[in-house]
C-alpha positions as a Markdown table, in Angstrom:
| # | Residue | x | y | z |
|---|---|---|---|---|
| 1 | Met | 150.1 | 70.6 | 261.5 |
| 2 | Arg | 149.6 | 70.1 | 265.2 |
| 3 | Tyr | 152.6 | 68.6 | 267.0 |
| 4 | Thr | 150.7 | 66.3 | 269.6 |
| 5 | Arg | 153.6 | 65.5 | 271.5 |
| 6 | Leu | 154.5 | 69.3 | 271.8 |
| 7 | Asp | 151.1 | 69.7 | 273.9 |
| 8 | Gly | 152.5 | 67.1 | 276.1 |
| 9 | Leu | 155.8 | 68.7 | 276.2 |
| 10 | Arg | 153.8 | 71.8 | 277.5 |
| 11 | Gly | 152.4 | 70.1 | 280.3 |
| 12 | Leu | 155.7 | 68.3 | 281.0 |
| 13 | Leu | 157.5 | 71.6 | 281.5 |
| 14 | Ala | 154.4 | 73.4 | 283.6 |
| 15 | Val | 154.9 | 70.6 | 285.8 |
| 16 | Leu | 158.7 | 70.9 | 286.5 |
| 17 | Val | 158.7 | 74.8 | 286.7 |
| 18 | Ala | 156.4 | 73.8 | 289.7 |
| 19 | Leu | 158.5 | 71.6 | 290.9 |
| 20 | Asn | 161.3 | 74.1 | 290.5 |
| 21 | His | 159.4 | 76.5 | 292.9 |
| 22 | Ser | 158.5 | 74.1 | 295.5 |
| 23 | Phe | 162.0 | 73.1 | 296.2 |
| 24 | Met | 162.8 | 76.4 | 296.8 |
| 25 | Ile | 160.3 | 77.5 | 299.6 |
| 26 | Leu | 162.7 | 76.5 | 303.0 |
| 27 | Ala | 166.5 | 77.5 | 303.9 |
| 28 | Ile | 168.9 | 74.7 | 303.4 |
| 29 | Pro | 172.1 | 73.6 | 303.9 |
| 30 | Val | 174.9 | 74.7 | 301.7 |
| 31 | Phe | 175.4 | 70.8 | 300.4 |
| 32 | Ala | 171.6 | 70.4 | 299.7 |
| 33 | Asn | 171.5 | 72.7 | 297.5 |
| 34 | Ile | 172.6 | 72.4 | 294.0 |
| 35 | Trp | 174.2 | 75.2 | 292.7 |
| 36 | Gly | 177.8 | 74.9 | 292.0 |
| 37 | Gln | 178.1 | 71.7 | 293.6 |
| 38 | Asp | 178.9 | 68.1 | 292.7 |
| 39 | Ile | 175.7 | 66.2 | 291.8 |
| 40 | Phe | 178.1 | 62.2 | 292.5 |
| 41 | His | 179.3 | 64.2 | 296.0 |
| 42 | Phe | 176.9 | 62.4 | 299.0 |
| 43 | Thr | 176.5 | 63.9 | 302.1 |
| 44 | Ser | 172.8 | 62.8 | 302.9 |
| 45 | Val | 169.5 | 61.1 | 301.7 |
| 46 | Gln | 168.0 | 64.0 | 302.4 |
| 47 | Ser | 170.7 | 66.2 | 301.0 |
| 48 | Lys | 170.9 | 64.0 | 297.7 |
| 49 | Leu | 166.7 | 63.4 | 297.4 |
| 50 | Gln | 166.9 | 67.7 | 297.0 |
| 51 | Gln | 169.5 | 68.0 | 294.8 |
| 52 | Leu | 168.0 | 65.4 | 292.7 |
| 53 | Ser | 164.4 | 67.2 | 292.8 |
| 54 | Met | 166.1 | 70.3 | 291.7 |
| 55 | Leu | 168.1 | 68.9 | 289.1 |
| 56 | Ile | 165.6 | 67.7 | 287.7 |
| 57 | Gly | 163.1 | 70.7 | 288.3 |
| 58 | Asn | 165.1 | 72.8 | 286.1 |
| 59 | Gly | 163.1 | 75.9 | 285.8 |
| 60 | Gly | 165.6 | 77.6 | 283.7 |
| 61 | Leu | 166.0 | 74.8 | 281.6 |
| 62 | Ala | 162.1 | 74.5 | 281.0 |
| 63 | Val | 161.8 | 78.1 | 280.4 |
| 64 | Ser | 164.5 | 78.4 | 277.8 |
| 65 | Ile | 162.7 | 75.4 | 275.9 |
| 66 | Phe | 159.2 | 77.2 | 276.2 |
| 67 | Phe | 160.8 | 80.1 | 274.4 |
| 68 | Val | 162.3 | 78.3 | 271.2 |
| 69 | Leu | 159.0 | 76.3 | 271.6 |
| 70 | Ser | 156.9 | 79.8 | 271.0 |
| 71 | Gly | 158.8 | 80.4 | 268.1 |
| 72 | Phe | 158.7 | 77.2 | 266.4 |
| 73 | Val | 155.2 | 77.0 | 266.8 |
| 74 | Leu | 154.5 | 80.6 | 265.5 |
| 75 | Ala | 156.6 | 79.8 | 262.9 |
| 76 | Gln | 154.6 | 76.9 | 261.9 |
| 77 | Ser | 151.2 | 78.6 | 262.1 |
| 78 | Ser | 152.5 | 82.0 | 260.6 |
| 79 | Lys | 153.4 | 79.8 | 257.1 |
| 80 | Ser | 151.4 | 81.1 | 254.9 |
| 81 | Trp | 151.7 | 84.8 | 255.5 |
| 82 | Asp | 152.1 | 87.9 | 253.2 |
| 83 | Phe | 153.5 | 89.7 | 255.6 |
| 84 | Ser | 150.7 | 92.9 | 255.1 |
| 85 | Leu | 149.7 | 95.3 | 257.7 |
| 86 | Pro | 146.4 | 94.0 | 258.1 |
| 87 | Gln | 147.8 | 90.2 | 258.7 |
| 88 | Ile | 150.4 | 91.7 | 261.2 |
| 89 | Leu | 147.8 | 93.5 | 263.3 |
| 90 | Thr | 145.5 | 90.8 | 263.6 |
| 91 | Phe | 148.4 | 88.9 | 264.7 |
| 92 | Tyr | 149.0 | 91.2 | 266.9 |
| 93 | Ile | 145.5 | 91.4 | 268.1 |
| 94 | Arg | 144.9 | 87.7 | 268.5 |
| 95 | Arg | 148.5 | 87.1 | 270.2 |
| 96 | Phe | 147.2 | 90.0 | 273.4 |
| 97 | Leu | 144.1 | 87.9 | 273.6 |
| 98 | Arg | 145.6 | 84.6 | 273.8 |
| 99 | Leu | 147.9 | 85.8 | 276.7 |
| 100 | Tyr | 146.7 | 88.4 | 278.6 |
| 101 | Pro | 143.4 | 87.7 | 280.0 |
| 102 | Val | 145.0 | 84.8 | 282.2 |
| 103 | Tyr | 148.1 | 87.2 | 283.6 |
| 104 | Leu | 145.3 | 89.9 | 284.5 |
| 105 | Phe | 143.1 | 87.5 | 286.2 |
| 106 | Leu | 146.4 | 86.7 | 288.5 |
| 107 | Ile | 147.3 | 90.2 | 288.3 |
| 108 | Ile | 143.6 | 90.9 | 290.3 |
| 109 | Val | 143.9 | 87.7 | 292.2 |
| 110 | Ser | 147.3 | 88.3 | 293.8 |
| 111 | Ala | 146.1 | 91.8 | 294.7 |
| 112 | Leu | 142.9 | 91.2 | 296.1 |
| 113 | Tyr | 145.0 | 88.8 | 298.1 |
| 114 | Met | 147.3 | 91.1 | 299.3 |
| 115 | Trp | 144.3 | 93.8 | 299.9 |
| 116 | Ser | 142.6 | 90.8 | 302.3 |
| 117 | Gly | 145.0 | 91.3 | 305.2 |
| 118 | Phe | 148.0 | 90.4 | 303.8 |
| 119 | Val | 150.7 | 91.1 | 305.5 |
| 120 | Tyr | 154.8 | 90.7 | 304.6 |
| 121 | Lys | 157.0 | 88.8 | 307.3 |
| 122 | Ile | 160.3 | 87.3 | 307.6 |
| 123 | Tyr | 160.2 | 83.5 | 308.4 |
| 124 | Pro | 163.0 | 81.6 | 310.2 |
| 125 | Ala | 162.6 | 78.7 | 308.3 |
| 126 | Ala | 162.1 | 80.5 | 304.7 |
| 127 | Ser | 164.8 | 80.9 | 302.2 |
| 128 | Ser | 165.6 | 84.6 | 300.7 |
| 129 | Trp | 164.3 | 83.6 | 297.3 |
| 130 | Phe | 160.8 | 83.1 | 299.0 |
| 131 | His | 161.2 | 86.6 | 301.1 |
| 132 | Trp | 162.1 | 87.9 | 297.8 |
| 133 | Trp | 158.2 | 88.1 | 296.5 |
| 134 | Met | 155.8 | 90.3 | 298.0 |
| 135 | Gln | 157.7 | 92.9 | 299.5 |
| 136 | Phe | 155.7 | 95.6 | 298.6 |
| 137 | Asp | 152.8 | 97.7 | 299.3 |
| 138 | Met | 149.6 | 96.9 | 297.1 |
| 139 | Thr | 148.2 | 100.1 | 295.8 |
| 140 | Leu | 146.6 | 100.7 | 293.3 |
| 141 | Lys | 149.8 | 102.2 | 291.4 |
| 142 | Glu | 151.3 | 99.4 | 291.7 |
| 143 | Leu | 148.7 | 97.3 | 290.5 |
| 144 | Leu | 149.0 | 99.3 | 287.2 |
| 145 | Leu | 152.6 | 98.6 | 286.9 |
| 146 | Asn | 152.0 | 95.4 | 287.5 |
| 147 | Ala | 149.3 | 95.0 | 285.0 |
| 148 | Thr | 151.3 | 96.9 | 282.6 |
| 149 | Phe | 154.9 | 95.0 | 282.3 |
| 150 | Val | 156.3 | 97.8 | 284.2 |
| 151 | His | 156.9 | 95.4 | 287.2 |
| 152 | Thr | 156.4 | 92.4 | 287.8 |
| 153 | Tyr | 156.6 | 91.3 | 291.3 |
| 154 | Leu | 153.4 | 89.2 | 291.5 |
| 155 | Gly | 154.5 | 86.0 | 290.6 |
| 156 | Gly | 157.5 | 83.3 | 289.5 |
| 157 | Val | 156.9 | 83.2 | 286.3 |
| 158 | Thr | 155.4 | 86.7 | 285.0 |
| 159 | Trp | 158.5 | 88.1 | 283.7 |
| 160 | Thr | 158.6 | 85.8 | 281.4 |
| 161 | Leu | 154.9 | 87.2 | 279.8 |
| 162 | Arg | 156.9 | 90.3 | 279.6 |
| 163 | Val | 159.7 | 88.6 | 277.6 |
| 164 | Ile | 157.1 | 86.8 | 275.3 |
| 165 | Leu | 155.1 | 89.7 | 274.6 |
| 166 | Leu | 158.2 | 91.4 | 273.5 |
| 167 | Ala | 158.8 | 88.5 | 271.5 |
| 168 | Ser | 156.0 | 88.6 | 269.7 |
| 169 | Leu | 156.0 | 92.3 | 268.7 |
| 170 | Leu | 159.5 | 91.4 | 267.1 |
| 171 | Phe | 157.9 | 88.0 | 265.8 |
| 172 | Pro | 156.6 | 89.2 | 261.9 |
| 173 | Pro | 160.3 | 91.1 | 261.3 |
| 174 | Met | 162.3 | 88.0 | 262.5 |
| 175 | Met | 159.8 | 85.7 | 260.5 |
| 176 | Tyr | 159.8 | 87.6 | 257.3 |
| 177 | Leu | 163.8 | 87.4 | 257.8 |
| 178 | Ser | 163.1 | 83.4 | 258.5 |
| 179 | Lys | 161.9 | 82.9 | 255.2 |
| 180 | Lys | 163.3 | 85.1 | 252.7 |
| 181 | Ala | 167.0 | 85.3 | 253.9 |
| 182 | Ser | 169.0 | 82.0 | 253.1 |
| 183 | Leu | 170.0 | 79.2 | 255.3 |
| 184 | Gly | 173.0 | 80.5 | 256.0 |
| 185 | Ile | 172.0 | 84.0 | 256.8 |
| 186 | Asn | 169.2 | 82.6 | 259.2 |
| 187 | Ile | 172.3 | 81.2 | 261.3 |
| 188 | Leu | 174.6 | 84.0 | 261.6 |
| 189 | Val | 171.8 | 85.9 | 262.7 |
| 190 | Phe | 171.2 | 83.9 | 265.3 |
| 191 | Phe | 174.6 | 83.3 | 266.1 |
| 192 | Leu | 174.5 | 87.4 | 266.5 |
| 193 | Leu | 171.5 | 87.4 | 268.3 |
| 194 | Ala | 173.2 | 84.6 | 270.8 |
| 195 | Trp | 176.3 | 86.7 | 271.1 |
| 196 | Gly | 174.5 | 90.4 | 271.7 |
| 197 | Ser | 172.7 | 88.4 | 274.8 |
| 198 | Phe | 175.5 | 88.4 | 276.8 |
| 199 | Lys | 176.5 | 91.7 | 276.8 |
| 200 | Leu | 174.9 | 94.4 | 274.5 |
| 201 | Leu | 171.4 | 93.2 | 275.1 |
| 202 | Asp | 171.3 | 92.6 | 278.6 |
| 203 | Phe | 170.6 | 96.0 | 279.9 |
| 204 | Pro | 170.9 | 97.1 | 283.5 |
| 205 | Gly | 167.2 | 96.7 | 285.0 |
| 206 | Phe | 165.7 | 95.0 | 281.6 |
| 207 | Asn | 167.4 | 92.0 | 279.9 |
| 208 | Asp | 164.4 | 90.7 | 278.1 |
| 209 | Leu | 165.8 | 91.3 | 275.0 |
| 210 | Arg | 168.6 | 89.0 | 275.6 |
| 211 | Phe | 166.4 | 86.0 | 275.0 |
| 212 | Thr | 165.5 | 87.1 | 271.7 |
| 213 | Tyr | 167.7 | 84.5 | 270.2 |
| 214 | Met | 165.7 | 81.1 | 271.1 |
| 215 | Phe | 162.3 | 82.6 | 269.9 |
| 216 | Phe | 164.5 | 83.2 | 266.4 |
| 217 | Leu | 166.4 | 79.9 | 267.1 |
| 218 | Gly | 162.6 | 78.5 | 267.3 |
| 219 | Ser | 161.0 | 80.7 | 264.0 |
| 220 | Ile | 164.1 | 78.6 | 261.6 |
| 221 | Leu | 163.6 | 74.8 | 263.0 |
| 222 | Pro | 161.4 | 74.1 | 260.3 |
| 223 | Arg | 164.4 | 75.3 | 257.8 |
| 224 | Phe | 166.1 | 72.0 | 259.4 |
| 225 | Lys | 162.7 | 69.6 | 259.0 |
| 226 | Glu | 164.3 | 67.1 | 256.5 |
| 227 | Lys | 167.6 | 66.7 | 258.5 |
| 228 | Phe | 165.1 | 65.4 | 261.3 |
| 229 | Glu | 163.4 | 63.3 | 259.4 |
| 230 | Met | 166.7 | 61.3 | 258.6 |
| 231 | Lys | 166.8 | 57.9 | 260.3 |
| 232 | Ile | 168.3 | 58.1 | 263.7 |
| 233 | Pro | 171.1 | 55.6 | 264.9 |
| 234 | Ser | 170.7 | 53.9 | 268.0 |
| 235 | Ile | 173.5 | 55.1 | 269.2 |
| 236 | Ile | 172.7 | 58.5 | 268.9 |
| 237 | Ile | 168.9 | 57.7 | 270.6 |
| 238 | Leu | 171.1 | 56.3 | 273.5 |
| 239 | Leu | 172.8 | 59.8 | 273.8 |
| 240 | Leu | 169.6 | 61.4 | 274.1 |
| 241 | Ile | 169.9 | 60.4 | 277.8 |
| 242 | Pro | 173.2 | 61.5 | 279.1 |
| 243 | Leu | 172.4 | 64.4 | 277.0 |
| 244 | Thr | 169.9 | 65.4 | 278.9 |
| 245 | Val | 171.1 | 65.1 | 282.0 |
| 246 | Tyr | 174.4 | 67.2 | 281.3 |
| 247 | Val | 172.3 | 70.4 | 280.1 |
| 248 | Leu | 170.2 | 69.8 | 283.4 |
| 249 | Asn | 173.2 | 70.1 | 285.6 |
| 250 | Phe | 174.5 | 72.8 | 283.4 |
| 251 | Arg | 172.6 | 75.8 | 284.4 |
| 252 | Tyr | 173.7 | 75.2 | 288.0 |
| 253 | Gln | 177.9 | 74.9 | 287.3 |
| 254 | Asn | 177.7 | 77.8 | 284.9 |
| 255 | Glu | 177.1 | 81.3 | 284.2 |
| 256 | Ile | 173.7 | 81.9 | 283.6 |
| 257 | His | 174.0 | 83.4 | 280.3 |
| 258 | Leu | 176.0 | 80.7 | 278.5 |
| 259 | Ala | 173.8 | 78.4 | 280.2 |
| 260 | Gly | 170.9 | 80.0 | 278.3 |
| 261 | Leu | 172.8 | 79.0 | 275.0 |
| 262 | Val | 173.1 | 75.7 | 275.7 |
| 263 | Glu | 169.8 | 75.0 | 276.9 |
| 264 | Ser | 168.7 | 76.5 | 273.7 |
| 265 | Val | 170.4 | 74.7 | 271.3 |
| 266 | Tyr | 169.5 | 71.4 | 273.3 |
| 267 | Ala | 165.6 | 72.9 | 272.9 |
| 268 | Phe | 166.6 | 73.0 | 269.1 |
| 269 | Leu | 167.2 | 69.3 | 269.4 |
| 270 | Ile | 164.5 | 68.3 | 271.1 |
| 271 | Leu | 162.2 | 70.0 | 269.4 |
| 272 | Gly | 163.4 | 68.8 | 266.0 |
| 273 | Leu | 163.1 | 65.4 | 267.3 |
| 274 | Met | 160.2 | 65.6 | 268.7 |
| 275 | Ser | 158.3 | 67.2 | 265.7 |
| 276 | Tyr | 159.9 | 65.3 | 263.1 |
| 277 | Asn | 161.2 | 62.1 | 263.9 |
| 278 | Lys | 159.0 | 59.3 | 265.1 |
| 279 | Leu | 161.1 | 58.2 | 267.6 |
| 280 | Arg | 159.2 | 55.9 | 270.5 |
| 281 | Ile | 161.2 | 57.8 | 273.2 |
| 282 | Phe | 158.9 | 60.5 | 273.3 |
| 283 | Asp | 155.2 | 58.6 | 273.3 |
| 284 | Phe | 154.7 | 59.0 | 276.6 |
| 285 | Leu | 154.1 | 62.6 | 275.7 |
| 286 | Asp | 151.1 | 61.6 | 273.7 |
| 287 | Thr | 149.6 | 59.8 | 276.7 |
| 288 | Lys | 145.9 | 60.9 | 278.2 |
| 289 | Ile | 148.1 | 62.6 | 281.0 |
| 290 | Phe | 150.1 | 64.8 | 279.0 |
| 291 | Gln | 147.6 | 65.9 | 276.7 |
| 292 | Phe | 145.4 | 67.1 | 279.5 |
| 293 | Leu | 148.5 | 69.1 | 280.9 |
| 294 | Gly | 149.2 | 70.4 | 278.1 |
| 295 | Lys | 145.6 | 71.4 | 277.5 |
| 296 | Ile | 145.7 | 73.7 | 280.4 |
| 297 | Ser | 149.3 | 74.3 | 280.8 |
| 298 | Tyr | 149.7 | 78.1 | 280.3 |
| 299 | Ser | 147.1 | 78.2 | 283.1 |
| 300 | Leu | 149.4 | 76.2 | 285.0 |
| 301 | Tyr | 152.7 | 78.1 | 284.5 |
| 302 | Leu | 151.3 | 81.3 | 285.5 |
| 303 | Val | 149.0 | 80.2 | 288.4 |
| 304 | His | 150.9 | 77.8 | 290.2 |
| 305 | Phe | 153.0 | 80.4 | 292.0 |
| 306 | Thr | 150.3 | 81.9 | 293.3 |
| 307 | Val | 148.6 | 78.9 | 294.9 |
| 308 | Leu | 152.2 | 78.0 | 296.0 |
| 309 | Tyr | 153.0 | 81.3 | 298.0 |
| 310 | Ile | 149.7 | 80.9 | 299.8 |
| 311 | Phe | 150.1 | 78.2 | 300.7 |
| 312 | Ala | 153.8 | 77.9 | 301.6 |
| 313 | Lys | 152.8 | 81.2 | 303.7 |
| 314 | Tyr | 150.3 | 79.6 | 306.0 |
| 315 | Ala | 153.0 | 76.8 | 306.1 |
| 316 | Leu | 155.0 | 78.6 | 307.5 |
| 317 | Glu | 153.0 | 80.7 | 309.6 |
| 318 | Tyr | 151.2 | 77.6 | 311.4 |
| 319 | Ile | 154.0 | 75.2 | 311.5 |
| 320 | Ser | 156.9 | 74.5 | 313.4 |
| 321 | Pro | 160.3 | 76.0 | 311.9 |
| 322 | Asn | 162.4 | 73.5 | 313.6 |
| 323 | Leu | 160.1 | 70.4 | 312.0 |
| 324 | Met | 160.1 | 71.9 | 308.4 |
| 325 | Ser | 164.0 | 73.2 | 308.5 |
| 326 | Ala | 165.0 | 69.2 | 309.9 |
| 327 | Asn | 162.8 | 67.6 | 307.3 |
| 328 | Tyr | 163.2 | 70.2 | 304.4 |
| 329 | Phe | 163.1 | 67.2 | 301.5 |
| 330 | Leu | 159.9 | 65.8 | 303.1 |
| 331 | Ser | 157.9 | 69.3 | 303.1 |
| 332 | His | 159.0 | 70.7 | 299.7 |
| 333 | Thr | 157.7 | 67.3 | 298.5 |
| 334 | Ile | 154.5 | 68.2 | 300.4 |
| 335 | Phe | 154.4 | 71.7 | 298.9 |
| 336 | Phe | 154.6 | 70.5 | 295.5 |
| 337 | Leu | 152.0 | 67.6 | 295.6 |
| 338 | Val | 149.8 | 69.7 | 297.8 |
| 339 | Thr | 150.1 | 72.9 | 295.7 |
| 340 | Thr | 150.0 | 71.1 | 292.2 |
| 341 | Val | 147.4 | 69.5 | 292.5 |
| 342 | Leu | 145.3 | 72.2 | 293.6 |
| 343 | Ala | 147.2 | 74.3 | 291.2 |
| 344 | Ile | 145.6 | 72.2 | 288.4 |
| 345 | Gly | 142.1 | 72.8 | 289.7 |
| 346 | Val | 142.6 | 76.7 | 289.6 |
| 347 | Ser | 144.3 | 76.2 | 286.6 |
| 348 | Val | 141.2 | 73.9 | 284.8 |
| 349 | Leu | 138.2 | 76.6 | 286.0 |
| 350 | Val | 140.9 | 79.3 | 284.7 |
| 351 | Tyr | 140.9 | 77.2 | 281.0 |
| 352 | Arg | 137.4 | 76.7 | 280.6 |
| 353 | Tyr | 136.1 | 80.2 | 282.1 |
| 354 | Leu | 138.7 | 82.0 | 280.4 |
| 355 | Glu | 141.1 | 81.2 | 278.3 |
| 356 | Thr | 139.3 | 79.4 | 276.2 |
| 357 | Pro | 136.6 | 81.9 | 275.9 |
| 358 | Ala | 139.7 | 84.4 | 274.7 |
| 359 | Leu | 140.8 | 81.8 | 272.4 |
| 360 | Ala | 137.5 | 81.7 | 271.0 |
| 361 | Leu | 137.3 | 85.4 | 270.5 |
| 362 | Ser | 141.1 | 85.7 | 269.5 |
| 363 | Lys | 140.5 | 83.4 | 266.1 |
| 364 | Arg | 137.5 | 85.8 | 265.3 |
| 365 | Val | 139.6 | 88.7 | 265.0 |
| 366 | Lys | 140.7 | 89.7 | 261.4 |
| 367 | Ile | 141.8 | 92.4 | 259.9 |
| 368 | Asn | 141.0 | 93.2 | 256.5 |
| 369 | Gln | 142.6 | 95.2 | 253.7 |
| 370 | Ser | 141.0 | 98.7 | 253.3 |
C-alpha cells in the first residue's frame, strides 16, 4: 500500500532542509541565531524573523524524520520477504540503483564546477558554515574518495546518503528481527541501539552507525498499526501543534544525541498518525504541490545545496558585504526563494532523465535462486 501523505511529507522535508541551509550562508549577530537562544526574547524584527526561519527550517529534525521514514517505507516494501540470499542481494542492488545515480551526478557536476576556474575564498559577510565547504583541491583522487563515500565534502547532505546506504546494508537483519521477534524484544533492541548511539556507536571521525536506531524504529512502526488506527481524542490532535513547536526548538537547546532521540520518537508518532489514521490535519500533504515536490524530493534533497552554494558564492563575490550583513534576513530569504526555484527546475530534469530510468532499471533486477 502506498501512503500518499508520506510522498507529500518527503517534499515538505526537502524544502525545509533547503530553508535551513539558505539561512546559514551569512554570519549573523549572536542575538539573531537560535542556538541556545530564548525564542521568546525579542531583540529586533529582523533577528526574530531570522530565528523563526531557522526554527521552521530545522534541518536536523527533517533528517531524523527522513531516517525513520526510510526504515518504515523499507519495512512496508519487504512484508513478503522470505530472507533468501537471492532476495537480499536483489534488495541491495535495487537500493544501490535507487540511491547512487543521482549522487554520482552531483559529484561529477561539483567536480566540473571546481575544475572550471573555482577559487576558494574567505568572504567578510559569510558564515563559518559556508566557509567550511569546498576548501580542498578537486583532484581525481578526491573525486574518487567522494564518489566512494570515503569523503563527503561536496554537499550539505551528502553525509546522510552514506548513513542511508550503511543502514540499507543492515536492513535485512533488522527486518528479520523485526518480523520474527516479539514486540517486547523489538522495543528492547530499539532502546539498546538508541543507548549505543550516545557513545558506543559514535566513533571519532565516523558516527554513521549511531543513526541505526532511527531506521530500526521506522521498521517496527507497522507493529503499532492498530494503536494508530484508534480514534484520537480532539485534545490530542490540538496538542500536536505545541508538540511540534517544542520538538522544532529542542535541537537548538540540547545536546545533539538527545535531540536525535527526541526527534525520532516524534517522527515515529507523526508517521504512524499520517499512515494509519485519517486525521484531516495532514490532508495538505495530498495537495498537488506537495505531491509534486514529493516526486522530485530525493533529487531536490541532494541537488539544492550545490545550487545554493554556487549562487551564494556569486552573490558574496559581487554584492557589498555591508549591504548583505545589514539585511541578513532579506538576503537569506532571497537565497532561499531563488535557489529553491532553480533547484526544483534542475531536480525535475534529474528526476526525468536520471532518477526515473534508474528506478525502472532497479525494478527489472531480480536474482533467482540457482
